[in-house]
C-alpha positions as CSV (number, residue, x, y, z in Angstrom):
1,X,-72.2,31.4,-16.8
2,X,-69.1,30.1,-15.0
3,X,-71.2,27.5,-13.3
4,X,-72.4,25.8,-16.5
5,X,-69.4,23.5,-16.9
6,X,-70.0,22.3,-13.3
7,X,-73.6,21.5,-14.0
8,X,-72.8,19.7,-17.2
9,X,-70.2,17.6,-15.3
10,X,-72.8,16.6,-12.8
11,X,-75.3,15.8,-15.5
12,X,-72.8,13.5,-17.3
13,X,-71.8,11.9,-14.0
14,X,-75.5,11.2,-13.1
15,X,-76.1,9.8,-16.6
16,X,-73.1,7.5,-16.3
17,X,-74.3,6.2,-13.0
18,X,-77.7,5.5,-14.4
19,X,-76.2,3.3,-17.1
20,X,-74.5,1.0,-14.5
21,X,-75.8,-2.6,-14.6
22,X,-78.4,-3.1,-11.9
23,X,-81.0,-5.7,-10.9
24,X,-84.6,-5.5,-9.9
25,X,-86.4,-8.5,-8.3
26,X,-89.6,-9.6,-10.1
27,X,-92.1,-12.2,-8.7
28,X,-94.1,-14.6,-10.8
29,X,-96.7,-16.9,-9.3
30,X,-99.3,-19.3,-10.7
31,X,-101.8,-21.6,-9.0
32,X,-104.0,-24.4,-10.3
33,X,-107.8,-23.7,-10.7
34,X,-108.6,-27.4,-9.8
35,X,-110.2,-27.8,-6.4
36,X,-107.9,-28.8,-3.6
37,X,-108.0,-28.8,0.2
38,X,-104.3,-28.9,0.9
39,X,-100.9,-29.0,-0.9
40,X,-102.4,-27.1,-3.7
41,X,-100.2,-26.9,-6.8
42,X,-98.3,-23.6,-7.0
43,X,-95.2,-22.2,-8.6
44,X,-93.5,-19.1,-7.2
45,X,-90.4,-17.4,-8.7
46,X,-88.5,-14.4,-7.5
47,X,-86.1,-13.5,-10.3
48,X,-83.3,-10.8,-10.4
49,X,-83.8,-9.1,-13.7
50,X,-80.8,-7.3,-15.1
51,X,-81.5,-3.7,-16.2
52,X,-79.6,-1.1,-18.2
53,X,-76.5,-1.9,-20.3
54,X,-78.9,-3.6,-22.7
55,X,-76.5,-6.0,-24.4
56,X,-75.0,-7.2,-21.1
57,X,-78.4,-7.4,-19.4
58,X,-80.0,-9.3,-22.3
59,X,-77.2,-11.9,-22.2
60,X,-77.6,-12.4,-18.4
61,X,-81.4,-12.5,-18.5
62,X,-81.4,-15.0,-21.3
63,X,-79.1,-17.4,-19.4
64,X,-81.0,-17.1,-16.2
65,X,-84.3,-17.8,-17.9
66,X,-82.9,-20.9,-19.7
67,X,-81.5,-22.3,-16.5
68,X,-84.8,-21.9,-14.6
69,X,-86.6,-23.3,-17.5
70,X,-84.5,-26.4,-17.3
71,X,-85.5,-26.8,-13.6
72,X,-89.3,-26.3,-13.8
73,X,-90.4,-27.1,-17.4
74,X,-92.1,-30.5,-17.6
75,X,-94.1,-30.1,-20.9
76,X,-93.4,-31.4,-24.3
77,X,-93.1,-28.3,-26.5
78,X,-90.6,-25.9,-25.0
79,X,-90.8,-23.5,-28.0
80,X,-94.0,-22.1,-26.7
81,X,-92.4,-21.1,-23.4
82,X,-90.4,-17.9,-23.8
83,X,-91.0,-15.9,-20.7
84,X,-91.7,-16.4,-17.0
85,X,-95.4,-16.0,-17.3
86,X,-95.7,-18.8,-19.8
87,X,-93.2,-20.9,-17.9
88,X,-95.4,-20.6,-14.7
89,X,-98.5,-21.5,-16.6
90,X,-96.7,-24.5,-18.3
91,X,-95.7,-25.9,-14.9
92,X,-99.3,-25.8,-13.6
93,X,-100.7,-27.1,-17.0
94,X,-98.3,-30.1,-16.7
95,X,-99.7,-30.9,-13.3
96,X,-103.3,-30.6,-14.5
97,X,-102.6,-32.9,-17.4
98,X,-101.1,-35.4,-15.0
99,X,-104.0,-35.1,-12.6
100,X,-106.5,-35.7,-15.5
101,X,-104.8,-39.0,-16.3
102,X,-104.4,-40.0,-12.6
103,X,-107.2,-38.4,-10.7
104,X,-106.6,-40.6,-7.6
105,X,-103.2,-39.1,-7.0
106,X,-103.9,-36.3,-4.5
107,X,-100.5,-34.8,-4.0
108,X,-99.9,-31.3,-5.5
109,X,-96.9,-30.1,-7.3
110,X,-94.8,-27.2,-6.0
111,X,-91.9,-25.2,-7.4
112,X,-90.1,-22.3,-5.7
113,X,-87.3,-20.4,-7.2
114,X,-85.4,-17.6,-5.5
115,X,-82.6,-15.8,-7.4
116,X,-80.1,-13.4,-5.8
117,X,-77.0,-11.5,-6.7
118,X,-74.4,-13.5,-4.7
119,X,-71.3,-11.5,-5.6
120,X,-70.1,-8.7,-7.8
121,X,-66.6,-7.4,-8.7
122,X,-65.2,-5.4,-11.6
123,X,-64.5,-8.7,-13.3
124,X,-67.2,-11.2,-12.3
125,X,-70.9,-11.4,-11.5
126,X,-72.3,-14.4,-9.6
127,X,-76.0,-15.1,-9.4
128,X,-77.3,-17.8,-7.0
129,X,-80.5,-19.7,-7.9
130,X,-82.1,-21.4,-4.9
131,X,-84.6,-23.9,-6.3
132,X,-87.1,-26.5,-4.8
133,X,-89.4,-28.7,-6.8
134,X,-91.8,-31.4,-5.8
135,X,-93.6,-33.4,-8.5
136,X,-94.5,-36.5,-6.5
137,X,-92.5,-39.2,-4.8
138,X,-91.1,-39.5,-1.3
139,X,-89.7,-36.0,-1.2
140,X,-88.9,-32.9,-3.3
141,X,-85.6,-31.7,-4.5
142,X,-83.8,-28.6,-3.2
143,X,-80.5,-27.3,-4.6
144,X,-78.4,-24.3,-5.6
145,X,-77.2,-23.2,-9.0
146,X,-74.3,-20.9,-9.6
147,X,-74.4,-18.7,-12.7
148,X,-71.2,-16.8,-13.4
149,X,-70.9,-14.0,-15.8
150,X,-68.2,-11.7,-17.2
151,X,-69.2,-8.4,-15.5
152,X,-68.4,-6.3,-18.6
153,X,-69.9,-8.4,-21.4
154,X,-72.6,-10.5,-19.7
155,X,-71.2,-13.7,-21.2
156,X,-71.3,-16.9,-19.2
157,X,-68.1,-17.9,-17.5
158,X,-67.8,-21.7,-17.4
159,X,-66.1,-23.5,-14.5
160,X,-63.1,-24.4,-16.6
161,X,-62.5,-20.7,-17.4
162,X,-62.1,-19.9,-13.7
163,X,-58.8,-21.5,-13.2
164,X,-55.3,-21.0,-14.6
165,X,-54.7,-24.7,-14.3
166,X,-57.8,-26.7,-13.4
167,X,-55.8,-29.9,-12.8
168,X,-53.7,-28.2,-10.2
169,X,-56.7,-26.7,-8.5
170,X,-58.5,-30.0,-8.5
171,X,-55.6,-31.7,-6.7
172,X,-55.5,-28.9,-4.2
173,X,-59.3,-29.1,-3.6
174,X,-59.3,-32.9,-3.3
175,X,-56.7,-32.8,-0.5
176,X,-58.8,-30.3,1.4
177,X,-62.0,-32.3,0.7
178,X,-60.3,-35.5,2.1
179,X,-59.2,-33.6,5.2
180,X,-62.6,-32.1,5.9
181,X,-64.5,-35.3,5.4
182,X,-61.9,-37.5,7.0
183,X,-61.1,-39.7,4.0
184,X,-57.6,-41.2,4.2
185,X,-55.2,-39.9,1.6
186,X,-54.7,-43.2,-0.2
187,X,-58.2,-44.6,0.2
188,X,-60.8,-44.6,-2.5
189,X,-62.6,-41.3,-2.5
190,X,-65.9,-43.1,-2.0
191,X,-64.5,-45.2,0.8
192,X,-66.7,-43.5,3.4
193,X,-69.9,-43.8,1.4
194,X,-69.7,-41.0,-1.0
195,X,-70.9,-41.2,-4.6
196,X,-68.3,-39.7,-6.9
197,X,-68.7,-41.0,-10.4
198,X,-66.1,-43.6,-11.4
199,X,-64.7,-43.4,-7.9
200,X,-62.7,-40.3,-8.7
201,X,-62.9,-36.9,-7.1
202,X,-64.5,-34.2,-9.2
203,X,-65.0,-30.5,-8.8
204,X,-68.6,-29.6,-8.3
205,X,-71.0,-28.3,-11.0
206,X,-71.6,-25.2,-8.9
207,X,-68.8,-22.9,-7.7
208,X,-69.7,-19.7,-6.0
209,X,-67.9,-16.5,-5.4
210,X,-69.0,-15.2,-2.0
211,X,-68.1,-12.4,0.4
212,X,-66.3,-15.1,2.5
213,X,-64.3,-16.8,-0.3
214,X,-64.6,-19.3,-3.1
215,X,-67.3,-22.0,-2.3
216,X,-67.3,-25.4,-3.9
217,X,-70.9,-26.7,-3.5
218,X,-72.0,-30.2,-4.2
219,X,-75.8,-30.6,-4.3
220,X,-77.5,-33.8,-3.1
221,X,-76.7,-36.8,-5.4
222,X,-73.7,-35.0,-6.9
223,X,-71.2,-36.4,-4.3
224,X,-73.4,-38.1,-1.7
225,X,-76.9,-39.5,-1.2
226,X,-80.0,-37.4,-0.5
227,X,-79.9,-38.5,3.1
228,X,-76.3,-37.4,3.5
229,X,-77.1,-34.0,2.1
230,X,-74.9,-31.5,0.2
231,X,-71.2,-31.2,0.7
232,X,-69.2,-28.0,0.5
233,X,-65.7,-26.5,0.7
234,X,-65.0,-22.9,1.4
235,X,-61.6,-21.4,0.6
236,X,-60.4,-17.9,1.4
237,X,-59.4,-15.9,-1.7
238,X,-55.9,-15.7,-0.2
239,X,-55.7,-19.5,-0.4
240,X,-56.8,-19.8,-4.0
241,X,-55.9,-16.6,-5.7
242,X,-52.9,-18.2,-7.4
243,X,-55.3,-20.6,-9.2
244,X,-57.9,-18.1,-10.3
245,X,-58.3,-16.1,-13.5
246,X,-61.0,-13.9,-11.9
247,X,-61.1,-12.0,-8.6
């Protein structure tokens, strides 16, 4: 009888662990039924699906789906696409509709999405979406998306919420950017061929928390041409902790 409290404690402990937010990778793939010899149309998605803690998981999963939908949906009626299976089918259907109108075009569409948990702490969760799409033209487009969440609520954290004073951090980041990419302090930020809008330095759309530090990542076309490729800055957390609201 004296052992019962100990067993109850273990049961409660095990139950509590089981309720911790977790992720399971699920894969979705769809191919066209149209005959093809090479470059056959295909879409493949590897998605981290949040499990347990239902309210938190639902919030995260909804955001992830909506972002991926923005990347690979090319149809007209998005209301009919509400899960990854229908999204995959929609991508292939869009290709087949295009092929029916322009049968002489022999190129095939491709989409590949790989999502991963990039970083977790008590405060913050960062998912990384590695995406590639090709729907014709000279080349496809590859990029990264950073999705930041409040670890306890599952709500999206927007870039502006990351910083105690965004203006101060922006000035700090610009100085580091100019140093790394050899842009004179008083020269126009685009003096060496970059493409910042309105000739003014901007923080990137995608900021990552990583095991090595805070990564500012500029996808192609965001700060430079496709030929010049992405640009990035990595700061140790020690360098930037005075600017951050989350660690």
